[in-house]
N, C-alpha and C positions, 0 to 999 in steps of 0.2 A: 213814521220814522223816516227822516230824510237821508239821502245819500250825499255825502260830501264829495264833490268832484274837484280833482287837482288840476289846475290850469297853469300852463307855463307859456311864456312868450318864446318866440324863436331865440331871442338873445339869452334868456335864462336857460333854455334847453342846451344851447351851445356852450355856455359857461359851465353848466353842470357836467356835460359830456367831457369837456376838456379837463376839468378837475378830476373826474373819475379815471380818465385815460392816463393822466399824469401819475396818479396814485398807483395805478396798476403797473405802470412802467417802473416806478421806484421799487415796488415789491419784486418785480421780475429781476431787476438788477441786483437787489439784495440776495435773491435766491441763487443767481449765478455766482455771486461772490462766495456764498456759503458752499455751493457745490464745488467751487475751485479749491476751497480749503479742505474738503473731504478726501481729495485724492484725484487720480487720473480720470478724465472723462472717457465715456464709452468709445467715442470715435477717435480719440487721440492715438496717433500712430497707425490708424487704419487707412487702407488704400481704397479709393473710390473707383468703381467699375460701372459702366453703363451697359445695359442689356435690355432685352424685350421680355415681357411677362409670358410665361409658357402656357397659360391656360386658355382663355377664349381667343377667338380670331381677331379681336380688336387691335392687338399689337401695341399695347401701352408700353411706354418706356419706363425702366426701373433703374434706380441707383442702388448698388450693393456696396456696402463697406466691408472689406475683408481685412482681418487682422490675424496674424499667425495661422493662415490657411483656413480660417473659419469666418463665415458671414456673421457679422455682429449687428448689422442694422440694414433695413430695407426701406426705401422711400421712393415715391414717384419722381420721375425725372422732370424737373420744371422746364427743361429746354426741349422736351420731346413735343412734336407738333400734334400728336393725337390726344394725349391725356394732360399735357401741360402741368405735370406734377401731381395730379390726382391719381388715386388707385381705388378700385372697388374693394370690398371686404376680402375677396379671395386673393387678389394681388397683394393687398396690404399684409395678409397673413402668411406670405410665402416663408418667412423665417420660422413660423410655427409648424409648417407642413414639411418642408425639405430644406436642407442646407447644401450648398454646392461647396465642396472642399477640394483643394489642390488644383493642379493644372490639368488633370485628366478629366475634369468635369464630372466626377463621381457624385451621385446623389446619396447623401448620408442622412438617415432618419433623425429627426429631432429626438434628443434623449428622453423627452417626456412622453413620447408616443409608445403605445403598447406594441410589443414585438412578438407576443405569444397569443395563441388562440385561447379565449375563455369561453366556456360553454356552460349554460345553465339548462338543465333538463326540464321538461315540462313539469310544473308543480314543485320544482325544487327551489330552495331559497339561497343556495350557495353556488358559486361558480367553480367549475373544474377546469384545470389546465389541460389542453389537448394539443397534439401536434398537428402541423399543417396538412399532412397527408390524410389524416383522419377527417379534418374539416372539409377539405376539397372533395373527398370521396362522398361524404355525407350530403353536401350541397348538391353535387351532381346527381346522386341517387334521388333526392327529394324533387329536384327540378324535373327529372325524367318521369318520376312517378306521377306528379301533378299534370305534366303535359300529356302523358299517355291517357290519363283518366278524363281529360277535359278537351282534347283537341278536336276541332270541327274541320272537316274537309269541305263540306258544303253547308250553306245556310238553309233556312226553311223554304226559300224560293228556288232551291236547286243551284244557286250560284256558288262557284268554287271560291272558298275564302281562306282555307288553310290557316286557322287561327286558334288561339286560346285566350279566354278572358280571365283565366285563373291565375295567370302570372303577370307581373308588372315590373317595370324597372324605372328608377329615377337616377339620373347621373349624379356623381359625387362631386363635391367642391374641389377635390384634390386631383381630378382627372384633367389631362390636357387634351388637345384636339385629336391627336392620334389615338389615344386610349379610348376616347368617346366614339371615334369612328369604328374601331374594332368591336366594341361592346354593342354599338348600334347594329352592326352586321350580324352579330351572334343573336341578339334578341329577335331580329326579323327572321332569321333562319329558324328560330324556335317557334315562330308564329305569334310572338308577343305584339299586341297592338296598343297596349297601355304603356307607352314608352315616352318618357319625358326627361328633361334636364332642369336642374334647379335654377339655372340662369334665366329661364323663360317663365318662371312662376311669379 
């Protein structure tokens, strides 16, 4: 059973590519016209602000479109020398993580984010709503319990190590440099040596 191979000359490839590009352009124009008849566009009446991404230390430029005191769109700044309009997934998802509202630069949570603690007990199939004080106290007690039970001051060779291998930490995508610095200091103070951040994985 033979395999049929499609062969194109350069000229045929160019003609085909131009025809496909033209067809896609016409479809795009038709889509824009249709969008215009549906009503106001998302960015219509929004003001464009330039800023720097708050997450890692690369310093990518970001464009924010603000309408009625709310960020409605985020995009990489094409005029910025570092990222030239591109953004990593973390920078591109700023709108889903935090919204900057008003002139006082308050951080307002995205309305889709959970604001209450949900706890599922071991073996349970349902989630219980708990308050923040309960959750923070439980986490602190569990961390201390595990650290006390597994902390090593010296290794098998008598070298001072002050560590525990029973705890680990991985940085969150929603943390900025300052938050990561403080968490890193806390983890090292606890003796955590399995310390990582998702940006390095």
